[in-house]
N, C-alpha and C positions, 0 to 999 in steps of 0.2 A: 858620165846620161848625156845622150850630145842635147840640144835643144831644138835638133827635129825627132828628136825620141819622142824627146815630152809632149811637146804638141800632136803629136798620133793620139788618135782614139780607140782606148780600149780593144779586140777583136768579147762582139759578147757568144757565148753557148748555155746553151737549154741542154740539163745533163741530168746525170741520173744515178748514182749511189748507193749499196746498198749500209743501210744500217749494222749497225753491231747485236741486234736483239738477239735473244735464238731463234725463233722468227723473224726472219730479215722484215723491213720496211724497205720499200721501193722512192727516195727519195728524190725528191726532183728539186733543182739549181739552177742560179743564175752563176757563170765560172763567165766572169772575166778575166783576161790576160790582156797585160797591159804590149805596146811593141817597141818588149825591149830583145837582147841579144843575151843568150846566154839561162841559167839555171836563177832566178827570180824566187822570192818572198812571196809567205802570203799571208792572208789574214779572212777567218772564219767569223762571216757578220749572219748574228742569232737572232731573229724576233720576237717581238715579243707578245701576249695575248693574243693580242686583236690579229694577230697573225700577219703576214709578207707583208709590206709594205711600203712606200718612195720614202723611208728611214735610211733605213739598210743601203738603198739605193745615194745618196746624198753625202753617209758614207765611205760609196764602195769608188762614189769619181775623186773624192780625194786622196784615197788610195789609190788607184790606180794611178792617176799623177804621176804621187811618190817612184813607182815600181813597186808597182805590190799586185798581185794577182788578188781578187778577192770570189769568195764563194756566200753565195746567198741562198743558205734551205730552205724549204717550206715546208715545216713540220707539222702542220697540219693537213694539209693534202691528202698526205702517205693514211692519216689516219680519217678524215671522212669530217674535223670537227668545224667546227666553223668560227670560232676564233673567241673574244670576253672572254668573263668570268666564267659561264654558262658551256664555255664550249674552248675549253682551254685538257690539253691533261689534269689528270689528277692529280698528279710529282710530274714536278719539275724533272727529280732524277729518270724516270722513265723515257727522259728526252734523253736523257745523256750518251746511252746507244748512237745515237741521233747522230749527233757532234763529236765522237772520236770516231762514227763512221764516215762521215764529210773528209777528218782530217786522216784514215789511210786512202780516202783515194785522193788527196793532195800528198801525199808521199812518195803516190807509183808514179803521178804526173811527169811525164818529158821535163813538159817546164818550172815545175818547183823543185823549189832547193829543199829537203824534205827534214835540213834543222832548224828551216825555217819559218815555224807558223808557226799562227797568232790567232787569236779569237780573241773579240768584241760580239757582246751579249746586252740585249735593251729589255728589262722589265725584268719579265720571262723568262727571257735567254737572257740576262744577264746574273739573277741564278744560277743558270746553270754552267755560265762563264765561273761567279765566284765558286761555287761545285770541282770543280774541273782547277782551280785554283788550288782543293786542299791530296793532302795525298789519301787521305782516306774512300774519295771515289775514283779519281787519278790513276790509280796503284790498277784499279780496279780492267782496267783498259790497256793501261802502257806498264810493260816491264820496266822502268829506270827513265824514260823517257819523260817529255811533260812539252802543251806548249813552251814556247817560247817566251808571249808575253805573254799577259791577260788584261782586256778590258771592261770590265761589266760599269755597264750606266745607267744608270738608279735603280737598282736591283731589288726594289721594298729590302732596303742596308738595314731595318730594324729588326726582319727574322731572328739571323746570326749570331748564336749564342744565346737566344733568348728560345727559341720553341728548336723539337727536336728536330733532329733530321736537318739543321741546318745546322751545323757547325761550322765553324769555318775558324781554322787552327794549323798545328804541322803541316806549313805549306810546303807547297812542290821549289825547285832552285827554276823560279820566274817572277818578274817583276806585275805590277801588279799595280792598275793607275784603277780608284776607283775611282766613278763619276755621279758626285748630287746633284740633284736641285734644292735651289733655300725653302723656298716654297710644296715642294711636293705632300700630297699630304696623305703618303701611305706611312710617311717617316713622322711627321708634324714633327721633325723638327730638324732643323741645319749641322747641331753638332755630332748627327746620326754617327757619320765616317768616321770621324775623328774621336768621338767614344770606343768605335771598336778596333780602329785600331790602336789603340791604346789600351783596351788588352790584351793583344797578342801579345808574345812571349820576343823577347828582346830580337830575336832568330827573324824573328815574322813578321815585326813593325820594319824592320829593313827592309824585305821588302813590298812596302804597300804605299804608295803615295795617294793622296786623295785630290780631288777637286775640288768644287763642291760652285755650279753656279746660280748665278747673284740673278732675285727675279725672277728666277727658272719653273714650274711646276711638275708633273712625271710625264712625262713627253714630250716633252720642250725643244726635240727636234726633229718632230712629226707637219710636215710642212702642211699648215691648212688646215687643223686641228684645234678644235675650239667645246670640249665637250666634258659633259659631265659625266662619270659610272659611277654605278655600285657594286663592290668589292668586299666581298666577306675579310679582303685582308689586309684593306684598305686602312687610315688612323689608326698603324699598330691593333689588324687585329681584327680592331671593334668591332668595325666595321666600316658604310654607310657610303656617301658621296664622294668622286675624289674629281676632283677639274684636271684636265689634263687639256693642257693649253704651249698650243703651239710658240718660240722665240727665237726669231732668224736671230738676232742680238746672238742670244747661248747656242746655237746650233753652231753658228760660225765660229767658236770659240772655241766649241769642241769638234768639231773636223779640225780647225790642226794643231788640236788636240791626238788626238786619231793620230796623225800624219806626225809629225815628232814622234812620241811616243814608240810606233813599231818602229818608225827609224833610228832612234838614237837605240834600243834595243835589239833590232832583227840582222844587224850590220856583218856582216858574212865572220865568222872565224879565222 
């Protein structure tokens, strides 16, 4: 990649693709294509309960600069829901056909290297990314394949292997970087990710690395956000108020981690 290529802005396209539901939804998305020669790796960026936001665009910027195509689906618009705790789908699993439909769209794209597709998800989208790392969910949509690398960011980690339907284990053959915030009130425990990984099999532990952002609440990478919300999944399922607050330092660190993680794991084979 030349210096001039690195400084070129990515081309932005607004596209739609079908989900993999039995009765497919038409999902709108932003596709960013770096101006590079040859086929490119790609990363799908899954929004959280609030819906599509500037957060995904921040990650797209650094990933595009690193030579990745990015796809930002708007999953709520296709369902006519407004987001938030009361306006999101009832289950994360019902959105997995959106994620795999996005992957199928990228596999067919002439600029994408279909062997190098990753996913990063945030909050609700992070839960979907976690489930996509398990064979139990992944193999429903892909036979013998998987995302090349998976990065869940503050996915209410306390849920996993504690609440039925959120089993995390028997992982696909792909590296997983689990990013959490030390002050995240969904988890109420800065060690929750470490504890989850310690409980995995030896083979699965080798696939997962963790990063805890200091002084970081849920939504630490959402520019301008400083709110309190009420969510029944907050405080380890006890419900109640949850602070969401932007932390510019943690955001910058997470962006750099994303670029480094996907660059190191999605090299050509």
